[in-house]
C-alpha positions as protocol buffer text, in pm:
chain_id: "A"
residue {
  index: 1
  type: MET
  ca { x: 6872 y: -5731 z: -3073 }
}
residue {
  index: 2
  type: GLY
  ca { x: 6595 y: -5767 z: -2792 }
}
residue {
  index: 3
  type: ASN
  ca { x: 6648 y: -5788 z: -2440 }
}
residue {
  index: 4
  type: MET
  ca { x: 6803 y: -6103 z: -2390 }
}
residue {
  index: 5
  type: LEU
  ca { x: 6819 y: -6093 z: -1998 }
}
residue {
  index: 6
  type: GLY
  ca { x: 6440 y: -6061 z: -1980 }
}
residue {
  index: 7
  type: LEU
  ca { x: 6490 y: -5680 z: -1781 }
}
residue {
  index: 8
  type: ALA
  ca { x: 6203 y: -5448 z: -1795 }
}
residue {
  index: 9
  type: PRO
  ca { x: 6271 y: -5098 z: -1901 }
}
residue {
  index: 10
  type: LEU
  ca { x: 6384 y: -4865 z: -1670 }
}
residue {
  index: 11
  type: GLY
  ca { x: 6074 y: -4650 z: -1705 }
}
residue {
  index: 12
  type: ALA
  ca { x: 5859 y: -4953 z: -1639 }
}
residue {
  index: 13
  type: LEU
  ca { x: 6012 y: -5042 z: -1287 }
}
residue {
  index: 14
  type: PRO
  ca { x: 5789 y: -4970 z: -997 }
}
residue {
  index: 15
  type: ARG
  ca { x: 5864 y: -4681 z: -823 }
}
residue {
  index: 16
  type: ARG
  ca { x: 5876 y: -4706 z: -427 }
}
residue {
  index: 17
  type: GLY
  ca { x: 5649 y: -4441 z: -298 }
}
residue {
  index: 18
  type: ALA
  ca { x: 5778 y: -4190 z: -78 }
}
residue {
  index: 19
  type: ARG
  ca { x: 5743 y: -4245 z: 311 }
}
residue {
  index: 20
  type: ARG
  ca { x: 5478 y: -4053 z: 421 }
}
residue {
  index: 21
  type: GLU
  ca { x: 5592 y: -3899 z: 795 }
}
residue {
  index: 22
  type: GLU
  ca { x: 5299 y: -3826 z: 1042 }
}
residue {
  index: 23
  type: PRO
  ca { x: 5276 y: -3469 z: 1152 }
}
residue {
  index: 24
  type: LEU
  ca { x: 5399 y: -3373 z: 1483 }
}
residue {
  index: 25
  type: PRO
  ca { x: 5204 y: -3340 z: 1802 }
}
residue {
  index: 26
  type: ASN
  ca { x: 5129 y: -3020 z: 1973 }
}
residue {
  index: 27
  type: PRO
  ca { x: 5359 y: -3038 z: 2296 }
}
residue {
  index: 28
  type: GLY
  ca { x: 5116 y: -2879 z: 2535 }
}
residue {
  index: 29
  type: SER
  ca { x: 5176 y: -2598 z: 2775 }
}
residue {
  index: 30
  type: PHE
  ca { x: 5492 y: -2527 z: 2960 }
}
residue {
  index: 31
  type: ASP
  ca { x: 5279 y: -2585 z: 3297 }
}
residue {
  index: 32
  type: GLU
  ca { x: 5183 y: -2977 z: 3213 }
}
residue {
  index: 33
  type: LEU
  ca { x: 5552 y: -3094 z: 3128 }
}
residue {
  index: 34
  type: HIS
  ca { x: 5559 y: -3239 z: 3510 }
}
residue {
  index: 35
  type: ARG
  ca { x: 5202 y: -3328 z: 3505 }
}
residue {
  index: 36
  type: LEU
  ca { x: 5191 y: -3701 z: 3507 }
}
residue {
  index: 37
  type: CYS
  ca { x: 5414 y: -3720 z: 3825 }
}
residue {
  index: 38
  type: LYS
  ca { x: 5245 y: -3411 z: 4011 }
}
residue {
  index: 39
  type: ASP
  ca { x: 4897 y: -3596 z: 3967 }
}
residue {
  index: 40
  type: VAL
  ca { x: 5029 y: -3941 z: 4141 }
}
residue {
  index: 41
  type: PHE
  ca { x: 5097 y: -3764 z: 4482 }
}
residue {
  index: 42
  type: PRO
  ca { x: 4764 y: -3724 z: 4672 }
}
residue {
  index: 43
  type: ALA
  ca { x: 4666 y: -3409 z: 4848 }
}
residue {
  index: 44
  type: GLN
  ca { x: 4778 y: -3367 z: 5199 }
}
residue {
  index: 45
  type: MET
  ca { x: 4517 y: -3295 z: 5471 }
}
residue {
  index: 46
  type: GLU
  ca { x: 4512 y: -3233 z: 5831 }
}
residue {
  index: 47
  type: GLY
  ca { x: 4190 y: -3277 z: 6041 }
}
residue {
  index: 48
  type: VAL
  ca { x: 3827 y: -3330 z: 5909 }
}
residue {
  index: 49
  type: LYS
  ca { x: 3689 y: -3207 z: 5630 }
}
residue {
  index: 50
  type: PHE
  ca { x: 3306 y: -3209 z: 5507 }
}
residue {
  index: 51
  type: ILE
  ca { x: 3271 y: -3149 z: 5148 }
}
residue {
  index: 52
  type: VAL
  ca { x: 2884 y: -3104 z: 5018 }
}
residue {
  index: 53
  type: ASN
  ca { x: 2868 y: -3076 z: 4640 }
}
residue {
  index: 54
  type: LYS
  ca { x: 2575 y: -2963 z: 4436 }
}
residue {
  index: 55
  type: VAL
  ca { x: 2477 y: -2960 z: 4063 }
}
residue {
  index: 56
  type: LEU
  ca { x: 2253 y: -2670 z: 3991 }
}
residue {
  index: 57
  type: SER
  ca { x: 2250 y: -2734 z: 3609 }
}
residue {
  index: 58
  type: SER
  ca { x: 2455 y: -2910 z: 3330 }
}
residue {
  index: 59
  type: HIS
  ca { x: 2671 y: -2574 z: 3337 }
}
residue {
  index: 60
  type: PHE
  ca { x: 2656 y: -2477 z: 3713 }
}
residue {
  index: 61
  type: GLN
  ca { x: 2818 y: -2634 z: 4047 }
}
residue {
  index: 62
  type: VAL
  ca { x: 2837 y: -2528 z: 4395 }
}
residue {
  index: 63
  type: THR
  ca { x: 3056 y: -2678 z: 4671 }
}
residue {
  index: 64
  type: HIS
  ca { x: 3068 y: -2627 z: 5036 }
}
residue {
  index: 65
  type: THR
  ca { x: 3358 y: -2742 z: 5242 }
}
residue {
  index: 66
  type: VAL
  ca { x: 3401 y: -2709 z: 5571 }
}
residue {
  index: 67
  type: HIS
  ca { x: 3762 y: -2791 z: 5748 }
}
residue {
  index: 68
  type: MET
  ca { x: 3880 y: -2857 z: 6115 }
}
residue {
  index: 69
  type: SER
  ca { x: 4194 y: -2889 z: 6215 }
}
residue {
  index: 70
  type: ALA
  ca { x: 4386 y: -2853 z: 6510 }
}
residue {
  index: 71
  type: LEU
  ca { x: 4713 y: -2779 z: 6350 }
}
residue {
  index: 72
  type: GLY
  ca { x: 4626 y: -2536 z: 6069 }
}
residue {
  index: 73
  type: LEU
  ca { x: 4349 y: -2305 z: 6019 }
}
residue {
  index: 74
  type: SER
  ca { x: 4010 y: -2399 z: 6022 }
}
residue {
  index: 75
  type: GLY
  ca { x: 3718 y: -2235 z: 5815 }
}
residue {
  index: 76
  type: TYR
  ca { x: 3435 y: -2258 z: 5546 }
}
residue {
  index: 77
  type: HIS
  ca { x: 3530 y: -2226 z: 5181 }
}
residue {
  index: 78
  type: LEU
  ca { x: 3235 y: -2170 z: 4896 }
}
residue {
  index: 79
  type: HIS
  ca { x: 3367 y: -2290 z: 4572 }
}
residue {
  index: 80
  type: ALA
  ca { x: 3143 y: -2221 z: 4253 }
}
residue {
  index: 81
  type: ALA
  ca { x: 3205 y: -2322 z: 3899 }
}
residue {
  index: 82
  type: PHE
  ca { x: 3051 y: -2236 z: 3562 }
}
residue {
  index: 83
  type: VAL
  ca { x: 3160 y: -2427 z: 3225 }
}
residue {
  index: 84
  type: GLY
  ca { x: 3028 y: -2323 z: 2886 }
}
residue {
  index: 85
  type: ASP
  ca { x: 2955 y: -2576 z: 2588 }
}
residue {
  index: 86
  type: GLN
  ca { x: 3249 y: -2557 z: 2373 }
}
residue {
  index: 87
  type: GLN
  ca { x: 3447 y: -2868 z: 2476 }
}
residue {
  index: 88
  type: LEU
  ca { x: 3744 y: -2953 z: 2303 }
}
residue {
  index: 89
  type: SER
  ca { x: 3867 y: -3265 z: 2552 }
}
residue {
  index: 90
  type: SER
  ca { x: 3764 y: -3447 z: 2878 }
}
residue {
  index: 91
  type: THR
  ca { x: 3938 y: -3193 z: 3088 }
}
residue {
  index: 92
  type: GLU
  ca { x: 3914 y: -2843 z: 2820 }
}
residue {
  index: 93
  type: VAL
  ca { x: 3588 y: -2679 z: 2839 }
}
residue {
  index: 94
  type: PHE
  ca { x: 3525 y: -2300 z: 2751 }
}
residue {
  index: 95
  type: PRO
  ca { x: 3437 y: -2081 z: 2869 }
}
residue {
  index: 96
  type: THR
  ca { x: 3502 y: -2146 z: 3245 }
}
residue {
  index: 97
  type: VAL
  ca { x: 3466 y: -1969 z: 3562 }
}
residue {
  index: 98
  type: VAL
  ca { x: 3585 y: -2065 z: 3875 }
}
residue {
  index: 99
  type: GLY
  ca { x: 3551 y: -1891 z: 4231 }
}
residue {
  index: 100
  type: ASP
  ca { x: 3631 y: -1998 z: 4574 }
}
residue {
  index: 101
  type: MET
  ca { x: 3541 y: -1765 z: 4902 }
}
residue {
  index: 102
  type: ASP
  ca { x: 3666 y: -1853 z: 5232 }
}
residue {
  index: 103
  type: SER
  ca { x: 3490 y: -1742 z: 5553 }
}
residue {
  index: 104
  type: SER
  ca { x: 3706 y: -1427 z: 5575 }
}
residue {
  index: 105
  type: GLY
  ca { x: 3595 y: -1290 z: 5249 }
}
residue {
  index: 106
  type: SER
  ca { x: 3927 y: -1354 z: 5062 }
}
residue {
  index: 107
  type: LEU
  ca { x: 3845 y: -1479 z: 4709 }
}
residue {
  index: 108
  type: ASN
  ca { x: 4049 y: -1680 z: 4451 }
}
residue {
  index: 109
  type: ALA
  ca { x: 3906 y: -1684 z: 4071 }
}
residue {
  index: 110
  type: GLN
  ca { x: 4005 y: -1799 z: 3716 }
}
residue {
  index: 111
  type: VAL
  ca { x: 3816 y: -1736 z: 3403 }
}
residue {
  index: 112
  type: LEU
  ca { x: 3909 y: -1938 z: 3090 }
}
residue {
  index: 113
  type: LEU
  ca { x: 3840 y: -1831 z: 2732 }
}
residue {
  index: 114
  type: LEU
  ca { x: 3866 y: -2001 z: 2395 }
}
residue {
  index: 115
  type: LEU
  ca { x: 3927 y: -1652 z: 2183 }
}
residue {
  index: 116
  type: ALA
  ca { x: 3979 y: -1833 z: 1845 }
}
residue {
  index: 117
  type: GLU
  ca { x: 4083 y: -2203 z: 1734 }
}
residue {
  index: 118
  type: ARG
  ca { x: 4422 y: -2196 z: 1849 }
}
residue {
  index: 119
  type: LEU
  ca { x: 4422 y: -1882 z: 2093 }
}
residue {
  index: 120
  type: ARG
  ca { x: 4323 y: -1941 z: 2447 }
}
residue {
  index: 121
  type: ALA
  ca { x: 4313 y: -1635 z: 2732 }
}
residue {
  index: 122
  type: LYS
  ca { x: 4309 y: -1699 z: 3101 }
}
residue {
  index: 123
  type: ALA
  ca { x: 4279 y: -1428 z: 3377 }
}
residue {
  index: 124
  type: VAL
  ca { x: 4357 y: -1526 z: 3777 }
}
residue {
  index: 125
  type: PHE
  ca { x: 4257 y: -1291 z: 4052 }
}
residue {
  index: 126
  type: GLN
  ca { x: 4333 y: -1339 z: 4428 }
}
residue {
  index: 127
  type: THR
  ca { x: 4248 y: -1119 z: 4712 }
}
residue {
  index: 128
  type: GLN
  ca { x: 4297 y: -1137 z: 5102 }
}
residue {
  index: 129
  type: GLN
  ca { x: 3959 y: -945 z: 5200 }
}
residue {
  index: 130
  type: ALA
  ca { x: 3921 y: -593 z: 5051 }
}
residue {
  index: 131
  type: LYS
  ca { x: 4311 y: -616 z: 4913 }
}
residue {
  index: 132
  type: PHE
  ca { x: 4407 y: -720 z: 4564 }
}
residue {
  index: 133
  type: LEU
  ca { x: 4692 y: -953 z: 4598 }
}
residue {
  index: 134
  type: THR
  ca { x: 4723 y: -1099 z: 4254 }
}
residue {
  index: 135
  type: TRP
  ca { x: 4587 y: -1032 z: 3889 }
}
residue {
  index: 136
  type: GLN
  ca { x: 4740 y: -1238 z: 3621 }
}
residue {
  index: 137
  type: PHE
  ca { x: 4654 y: -1259 z: 3254 }
}
residue {
  index: 138
  type: ASP
  ca { x: 4783 y: -1529 z: 3021 }
}
residue {
  index: 139
  type: GLY
  ca { x: 4751 y: -1571 z: 2631 }
}
residue {
  index: 140
  type: GLU
  ca { x: 4827 y: -1897 z: 2463 }
}
residue {
  index: 141
  type: TYR
  ca { x: 4858 y: -2000 z: 2091 }
}
residue {
  index: 142
  type: ARG
  ca { x: 4879 y: -2340 z: 2002 }
}
residue {
  index: 143
  type: GLY
  ca { x: 5011 y: -2437 z: 1628 }
}
residue {
  index: 144
  type: ASP
  ca { x: 5044 y: -2780 z: 1515 }
}
residue {
  index: 145
  type: ASP
  ca { x: 5370 y: -2854 z: 1687 }
}
residue {
  index: 146
  type: TYR
  ca { x: 5463 y: -2573 z: 1919 }
}
residue {
  index: 147
  type: THR
  ca { x: 5290 y: -2379 z: 2209 }
}
residue {
  index: 148
  type: ALA
  ca { x: 5384 y: -2004 z: 2264 }
}
residue {
  index: 149
  type: THR
  ca { x: 5227 y: -1834 z: 2619 }
}
residue {
  index: 150
  type: LEU
  ca { x: 5286 y: -1493 z: 2760 }
}
residue {
  index: 151
  type: THR
  ca { x: 5195 y: -1413 z: 3090 }
}
residue {
  index: 152
  type: LEU
  ca { x: 5181 y: -1060 z: 3268 }
}
residue {
  index: 153
  type: GLY
  ca { x: 5170 y: -1104 z: 3654 }
}
residue {
  index: 154
  type: ASN
  ca { x: 5041 y: -803 z: 3848 }
}
residue {
  index: 155
  type: PRO
  ca { x: 5111 y: -543 z: 3606 }
}
residue {
  index: 156
  type: ASP
  ca { x: 5103 y: -172 z: 3748 }
}
residue {
  index: 157
  type: LEU
  ca { x: 5121 y: 103 z: 3525 }
}
residue {
  index: 158
  type: ILE
  ca { x: 5136 y: 373 z: 3818 }
}
residue {
  index: 159
  type: GLY
  ca { x: 5373 y: 185 z: 4004 }
}
residue {
  index: 160
  type: GLU
  ca { x: 5590 y: 63 z: 3706 }
}
residue {
  index: 161
  type: SER
  ca { x: 5627 y: -263 z: 3800 }
}
residue {
  index: 162
  type: VAL
  ca { x: 5526 y: -599 z: 3641 }
}
residue {
  index: 163
  type: ILE
  ca { x: 5636 y: -968 z: 3591 }
}
residue {
  index: 164
  type: MET
  ca { x: 5645 y: -1099 z: 3238 }
}
residue {
  index: 165
  type: VAL
  ca { x: 5683 y: -1496 z: 3186 }
}
residue {
  index: 166
  type: ALA
  ca { x: 5757 y: -1612 z: 2844 }
}
residue {
  index: 167
  type: HIS
  ca { x: 5701 y: -2001 z: 2757 }
}
residue {
  index: 168
  type: PHE
  ca { x: 5782 y: -2179 z: 2395 }
}
residue {
  index: 169
  type: LEU
  ca { x: 5740 y: -2580 z: 2343 }
}
residue {
  index: 170
  type: GLN
  ca { x: 5849 y: -2721 z: 2030 }
}
residue {
  index: 171
  type: SER
  ca { x: 5788 y: -3082 z: 1919 }
}
residue {
  index: 172
  type: LEU
  ca { x: 6111 y: -3196 z: 1732 }
}
residue {
  index: 173
  type: THR
  ca { x: 6028 y: -3561 z: 1729 }
}
residue {
  index: 174
  type: GLN
  ca { x: 5734 y: -3775 z: 1799 }
}
residue {
  index: 175
  type: ARG
  ca { x: 5891 y: -3810 z: 2130 }
}
residue {
  index: 176
  type: LEU
  ca { x: 6116 y: -3526 z: 2209 }
}
residue {
  index: 177
  type: VAL
  ca { x: 5991 y: -3192 z: 2312 }
}
residue {
  index: 178
  type: LEU
  ca { x: 6203 y: -2876 z: 2368 }
}
residue {
  index: 179
  type: GLY
  ca { x: 6166 y: -2524 z: 2478 }
}
residue {
  index: 180
  type: GLY
  ca { x: 6203 y: -2276 z: 2767 }
}
residue {
  index: 181
  type: GLU
  ca { x: 6114 y: -2015 z: 2992 }
}
residue {
  index: 182
  type: LEU
  ca { x: 6206 y: -1642 z: 3028 }
}
residue {
  index: 183
  type: VAL
  ca { x: 6108 y: -1498 z: 3348 }
}
residue {
  index: 184
  type: TYR
  ca { x: 6146 y: -1111 z: 3372 }
}
residue {
  index: 185
  type: HIS
  ca { x: 6063 y: -884 z: 3655 }
}
residue {
  index: 186
  type: ARG
  ca { x: 6071 y: -498 z: 3691 }
}
residue {
  index: 187
  type: ARG
  ca { x: 5997 y: -282 z: 3970 }
}
residue {
  index: 188
  type: PRO
  ca { x: 6165 y: 93 z: 4080 }
}
residue {
  index: 189
  type: GLY
  ca { x: 6533 y: 49 z: 4142 }
}
residue {
  index: 190
  type: GLU
  ca { x: 6542 y: -294 z: 4036 }
}
residue {
  index: 191
  type: GLU
  ca { x: 6472 y: -556 z: 3751 }
}
residue {
  index: 192
  type: GLY
  ca { x: 6615 y: -896 z: 3647 }
}
residue {
  index: 193
  type: ALA
  ca { x: 6576 y: -1185 z: 3413 }
}
residue {
  index: 194
  type: ILE
  ca { x: 6588 y: -1557 z: 3445 }
}
residue {
  index: 195
  type: LEU
  ca { x: 6628 y: -1817 z: 3165 }
}
residue {
  index: 196
  type: THR
  ca { x: 6511 y: -2167 z: 3211 }
}
residue {
  index: 197
  type: LEU
  ca { x: 6572 y: -2466 z: 2932 }
}
residue {
  index: 198
  type: ALA
  ca { x: 6315 y: -2766 z: 2930 }
}
residue {
  index: 199
  type: GLY
  ca { x: 6321 y: -3097 z: 2758 }
}
residue {
  index: 200
  type: LYS
  ca { x: 6109 y: -3389 z: 2760 }
}
residue {
  index: 201
  type: TYR
  ca { x: 6110 y: -3735 z: 2601 }
}
residue {
  index: 202
  type: SER
  ca { x: 5816 y: -3963 z: 2596 }
}
residue {
  index: 203
  type: ALA
  ca { x: 5897 y: -4329 z: 2560 }
}
residue {
  index: 204
  type: LEU
  ca { x: 5644 y: -4654 z: 2539 }
}
residue {
  index: 205
  type: HIS
  ca { x: 5626 y: -4688 z: 2885 }
}
residue {
  index: 206
  type: TRP
  ca { x: 5813 y: -4399 z: 3031 }
}
residue {
  index: 207
  type: VAL
  ca { x: 5837 y: -4015 z: 3038 }
}
residue {
  index: 208
  type: ALA
  ca { x: 6163 y: -3803 z: 3141 }
}
residue {
  index: 209
  type: THR
  ca { x: 6140 y: -3449 z: 3201 }
}
residue {
  index: 210
  type: LEU
  ca { x: 6398 y: -3189 z: 3264 }
}
residue {
  index: 211
  type: ASN
  ca { x: 6409 y: -2804 z: 3342 }
}
residue {
  index: 212
  type: VAL
  ca { x: 6765 y: -2636 z: 3423 }
}
residue {
  index: 213
  type: GLY
  ca { x: 6822 y: -2312 z: 3444 }
}
residue {
  index: 214
  type: SER
  ca { x: 6992 y: -2010 z: 3662 }
}
residue {
  index: 215
  type: GLY
  ca { x: 6735 y: -2062 z: 3923 }
}
residue {
  index: 216
  type: GLY
  ca { x: 6761 y: -2426 z: 3990 }
}
residue {
  index: 217
  type: ALA
  ca { x: 6695 y: -2749 z: 3802 }
}
residue {
  index: 218
  type: HIS
  ca { x: 6348 y: -2968 z: 3803 }
}
residue {
  index: 219
  type: ALA
  ca { x: 6353 y: -3339 z: 3714 }
}
residue {
  index: 220
  type: SER
  ca { x: 6093 y: -3637 z: 3710 }
}
residue {
  index: 221
  type: TYR
  ca { x: 6086 y: -3962 z: 3604 }
}
residue {
  index: 222
  type: TYR
  ca { x: 5767 y: -4133 z: 3511 }
}
residue {
  index: 223
  type: HIS
  ca { x: 5761 y: -4508 z: 3435 }
}
residue {
  index: 224
  type: ARG
  ca { x: 5465 y: -4752 z: 3382 }
}
residue {
  index: 225
  type: ALA
  ca { x: 5564 y: -5106 z: 3452 }
}
residue {
  index: 226
  type: ASN
  ca { x: 5209 y: -5262 z: 3393 }
}
residue {
  index: 227
  type: GLU
  ca { x: 4834 y: -5163 z: 3474 }
}
residue {
  index: 228
  type: GLN
  ca { x: 4902 y: -5219 z: 3837 }
}
residue {
  index: 229
  type: ALA
  ca { x: 5237 y: -5063 z: 3904 }
}
residue {
  index: 230
  type: LEU
  ca { x: 5347 y: -4731 z: 3873 }
}
residue {
  index: 231
  type: TRP
  ca { x: 5673 y: -4561 z: 3946 }
}
residue {
  index: 232
  type: ILE
  ca { x: 5768 y: -4202 z: 4037 }
}
residue {
  index: 233
  type: VAL
  ca { x: 6113 y: -4037 z: 4047 }
}
residue {
  index: 234
  type: THR
  ca { x: 6097 y: -3646 z: 4083 }
}
residue {
  index: 235
  type: GLY
  ca { x: 6339 y: -3378 z: 4237 }
}
residue {
  index: 236
  type: VAL
  ca { x: 6375 y: -3001 z: 4273 }
}
residue {
  index: 237
  type: LEU
  ca { x: 6687 y: -2840 z: 4338 }
}
residue {
  index: 238
  type: LEU
  ca { x: 6642 y: -2463 z: 4372 }
}
residue {
  index: 239
  type: LEU
  ca { x: 6947 y: -2221 z: 4367 }
}
residue {
  index: 240
  type: CYS
  ca { x: 6769 y: -1956 z: 4538 }
}
residue {
  index: 241
  type: TRP
  ca { x: 6918 y: -1588 z: 4670 }
}
residue {
  index: 242
  type: ARG
  ca { x: 6804 y: -1374 z: 4913 }
}
residue {
  index: 243
  type: ARG
  ca { x: 6897 y: -1021 z: 4896 }
}
residue {
  index: 244
  type: ARG
  ca { x: 6861 y: -790 z: 5164 }
}
residue {
  index: 245
  type: CYS
  ca { x: 7133 y: -506 z: 5017 }
}
residue {
  index: 246
  type: PRO
  ca { x: 7194 y: -421 z: 4681 }
}
residue {
  index: 247
  type: LEU
  ca { x: 7535 y: -546 z: 4664 }
}
residue {
  index: 248
  type: CYS
  ca { x: 7524 y: -872 z: 4839 }
}
residue {
  index: 249
  type: LEU
  ca { x: 7395 y: -1213 z: 4736 }
}
residue {
  index: 250
  type: SER
  ca { x: 7357 y: -1513 z: 4966 }
}
residue {
  index: 251
  type: PRO
  ca { x: 7525 y: -1820 z: 4863 }
}
residue {
  index: 252
  type: TRP
  ca { x: 7300 y: -2109 z: 4699 }
}
residue {
  index: 253
  type: HIS
  ca { x: 7031 y: -2263 z: 4925 }
}
residue {
  index: 254
  type: LEU
  ca { x: 6958 y: -2635 z: 4854 }
}
residue {
  index: 255
  type: GLU
  ca { x: 6571 y: -2751 z: 4889 }
}
residue {
  index: 256
  type: PRO
  ca { x: 6554 y: -3105 z: 4800 }
}
residue {
  index: 257
  type: SER
  ca { x: 6193 y: -3213 z: 4674 }
}
residue {
  index: 258
  type: SER
  ca { x: 6099 y: -3588 z: 4654 }
}
residue {
  index: 259
  type: ILE
  ca { x: 6289 y: -3905 z: 4617 }
}
residue {
  index: 260
  type: THR
  ca { x: 6211 y: -4285 z: 4596 }
}
residue {
  index: 261
  type: GLY
  ca { x: 6098 y: -4429 z: 4911 }
}
residue {
  index: 262
  type: VAL
  ca { x: 6049 y: -4334 z: 5239 }
}
residue {
  index: 263
  type: THR
  ca { x: 6357 y: -4139 z: 5440 }
}
residue {
  index: 264
  type: ASP
  ca { x: 6432 y: -3891 z: 5670 }
}
residue {
  index: 265
  type: PHE
  ca { x: 6725 y: -3649 z: 5592 }
}
residue {
  index: 266
  type: THR
  ca { x: 6840 y: -3336 z: 5707 }
}
residue {
  index: 267
  type: VAL
  ca { x: 6898 y: -3022 z: 5476 }
}
residue {
  index: 268
  type: ALA
  ca { x: 7246 y: -2844 z: 5508 }
}
residue {
  index: 269
  type: SER
  ca { x: 7207 y: -2537 z: 5652 }
}
residue {
  index: 270
  type: ALA
  ca { x: 7273 y: -2239 z: 5394 }
}
residue {
  index: 271
  type: SER
  ca { x: 7365 y: -1893 z: 5489 }
}
residue {
  index: 272
  type: LEU
  ca { x: 7222 y: -1524 z: 5391 }
}
residue {
  index: 273
  type: TRP
  ca { x: 7387 y: -1160 z: 5404 }
}
residue {
  index: 274
  type: ASP
  ca { x: 7152 y: -956 z: 5611 }
}
residue {
  index: 275
  type: GLU
  ca { x: 7210 y: -591 z: 5658 }
}
residue {
  index: 276
  type: LYS
  ca { x: 7206 y: -496 z: 6010 }
}
residue {
  index: 277
  type: GLY
  ca { x: 7333 y: -128 z: 6151 }
}
residue {
  index: 278
  type: GLY
  ca { x: 7490 y: -49 z: 5814 }
}
residue {
  index: 279
  type: GLY
  ca { x: 7683 y: -353 z: 5799 }
}
residue {
  index: 280
  type: ALA
  ca { x: 7635 y: -702 z: 5628 }
}
residue {
  index: 281
  type: SER
  ca { x: 7659 y: -986 z: 5838 }
}
residue {
  index: 282
  type: LEU
  ca { x: 7631 y: -1370 z: 5789 }
}
residue {
  index: 283
  type: LYS
  ca { x: 7315 y: -1518 z: 5939 }
}
residue {
  index: 284
  type: PRO
  ca { x: 7283 y: -1916 z: 5898 }
}
residue {
  index: 285
  type: LEU
  ca { x: 6924 y: -2039 z: 5839 }
}
residue {
  index: 286
  type: GLU
  ca { x: 6808 y: -2329 z: 6039 }
}
residue {
  index: 287
  type: ARG
  ca { x: 6855 y: -2673 z: 5972 }
}
residue {
  index: 288
  type: LYS
  ca { x: 6525 y: -2878 z: 5914 }
}
residue {
  index: 289
  type: ARG
  ca { x: 6409 y: -3220 z: 5892 }
}
residue {
  index: 290
  type: ILE
  ca { x: 6214 y: -3341 z: 5592 }
}
residue {
  index: 291
  type: ARG
  ca { x: 6046 y: -3682 z: 5548 }
}
residue {
  index: 292
  type: VAL
  ca { x: 5970 y: -3710 z: 5171 }
}
residue {
  index: 293
  type: TRP
  ca { x: 5830 y: -4026 z: 4984 }
}
residue {
  index: 294
  type: VAL
  ca { x: 5725 y: -4157 z: 4624 }
}
residue {
  index: 295
  type: SER
  ca { x: 5549 y: -4485 z: 4620 }
}
residue {
  index: 296
  type: PRO
  ca { x: 5376 y: -4688 z: 4339 }
}
residue {
  index: 297
  type: GLN
  ca { x: 5020 y: -4647 z: 4216 }
}
residue {
  index: 298
  type: ARG
  ca { x: 4906 y: -4633 z: 4585 }
}
residue {
  index: 299
  type: PRO
  ca { x: 5128 y: -4460 z: 4812 }
}
residue {
  index: 300
  type: PHE
  ca { x: 5334 y: -4576 z: 5094 }
}
residue {
  index: 301
  type: CYS
  ca { x: 5227 y: -4481 z: 5454 }
}
residue {
  index: 302
  type: PRO
  ca { x: 5481 y: -4275 z: 5635 }
}
residue {
  index: 303
  type: VAL
  ca { x: 5590 y: -4445 z: 5945 }
}
């Protein structure tokens, strides 16, 4: 008998194509997790500052800065920057060499290099007059959906001391990024490590980021209501300890960072163990009065 119901053969049925998933994006570097909130706050400055920029070529620029203040240190800074031809984005150009020297001869310099398509390197140097304070070397590899970074801070083979920082971020979905940070330090007679876990969720109009570890917690929330209104909430809870004798750890020390609005509050006094005369004594820290503020697109003026 024929097909009385008029049904099409099974092989003739149109097959629904498999859903094509979009590739996961690269999560970026670990230091950029809270950048959206940090970029909103203006740089604070006391006194008067004169800035003269001189563009010498398409690759080289020099900046002269004179800062005069009655509260802080006044001085002169010479800033020079060189950028190459390899431009990956509006904010990433390789190679890049930046240096800043003040009137006392102290230097801050960094070099950014693109070693391969996915491999980047950075070197940072800081001196105080003729003495080296910091020398740091970074290597970063950016995969399709992950970023791995290794940092060596002040490596000293003779003194057997080093600070190593490892970062890893992985995009689990289009909106969710998880990762961590491991800090290891070693010097003669002392070594230790701190582990921090990080997560970032990016919605259509807001971004929430959280870092939690044995050294404290850092949370930030970025919300854009519209093109004119922008709200930021960020806070840092630092659980720090100071050690003067090898066997004594101080209680936790709370250092609030930023909250919404303009407000004054007093930080609760903490304590630490201080070794004096062969014995440990409890020494209270000073109470501090702090004013913090967060604002829409244009910050409030503290009163």
